[in-house]
N, C-alpha and C positions, 0 to 999 in steps of 0.2 A: 701920189695918191700911195697909200700905203695897201698890199696887196696877200692875201692867204695865197699858203705855194697850190693851192684843195681848189682854188675860190671867196668870191666871197660873204660870209655869213649872211642867208636869211633869217626867218622865221615867217612858220602859216599864223593866219588870221582869220578867228569862226566868222562865218557872215552876221552872222546872230548878234552877238556879245563884244563885238570885238577888243575880244581879249588873246593875245599872242598864249597862241596852244603848242607849238610844237620849233624849237631853237635850230638849226641844220646848219654846216662848216660849211655847204657850196650846194648848188644844183645836185650835182649828179649823189652825191648825199642823199639829199629829199628825195629827187626821184626813186632813187634805192630801196628808201625809210616807207617812201609810201606808196608804190608803185602807181604812181601819176606819172608821166608823161613829160621827157626834162622840158622837151619844146615848149608843152602846155605855160611851165611855170613859168618860163619864161619871157616868151607872151606875157601872164599875167604878170609877171617884177617890173616887163618893160610897157609896161599899158594894153597893149594888140589887144590881153583879155583883161578881162573886170576881173576872174577868176582862175584857177584852176581845180579839181578834182575839188569840187562843197568848199573852195578857200581863199584867201587875201593872201597876198605871196609882196614880204618888203622886204631890202633892203634890212639887214642887222645892222648898223648903225654903231661903233663902242665909240663914247665919247674918249674912254680915254686911249687910245690906240695911236699913236704919232703919226704922220701924217705925212 
């Protein structure tokens, strides 16, 4: 499966509107840019938590990427 060097792209979704707000290249980048603990983002991505830092988190699946 295709995997970027720095990790999988992901995005933060606002809880109220359900719209994509911010796209990040990796969990590390998301944690650094938002100040939200990386383990909390990881937990939200993998279903352990519903959200982290008031955001829902999802992996960004690029339909055009080679897998």
